[in-house]
C-alpha angles and dihedrals in degrees: 000000000000089000090055089053092052092050090049092052089046094056092052113108119254111265094030094120092047091051092047091048091049089048091048089049091051091049090052092048091050092047090048091050089051092051091047091050094051091046091050092052095047090054096042094073096060090045091054092049089052091047091050091049092051090047091054094049090052092048088052094050092049088051091051091050089049093051089049092050090051094050093048110108117188092198091056092045090053092047089055091048091053093048091049090053095046090051090052091053089053094062127085112252100218146350089265088059090052088054091051089050090055090053091049089046092062091046089058097046093104105213095333119123103227138196120188117202120192115225136189117321115217129194130212131189118258127207090223113095113252092010139105140176118249115193113199118199121203136175119211116203111196136188125178119248124219105315096231116172103340133148096191122072123238088247092056092041088054092053091048092049092049089050093049093049092056098041098062125116094261120066116263121165121207105213098167136021118178126172138179133192147090127307112308088355139089128218097176137359137189127202124188112204139185123204121195122214132184106212139171118259110247 
């Protein structure tokens, strides 16, 4: 039997083994190519879905940007900027300016004896960097001086004074006004005030 195999191998033409090896290699390469193609196709569908989702997200973002651009109104933005600038100008700039305001307040009292009592100062966060709001509270006790030659009653002068205090350039809020006295006259009055200041954070 072994002799027959030897004779069979001896009859094979030269180069048979080399040709068979080349063909086997080509067959393996072809099979590998088919496997790679199948693997690529199987992965392509998930990648296509992912790409489609990303494209949808991008389209949605572009749509949102376009809507925001359409909503943008330069005139409204300018008005908001002006209102913000005006609101800043209405605030006191420091505690020293608040003290100067108290001195000026007594000067404008118009024949009222006045005592200004400082209250609690509160702070509040501000969206501007390095800034904060300070809210100063003050109580003003008033009594009319000798009437002298006056056409206006103490009651009317008190109302005019309260209006004047809250109508200045800087913001002053009148939170309480109490007065006591006889008809069309005032013996004593009390004003509770709040002053807003925009200050630097120490």
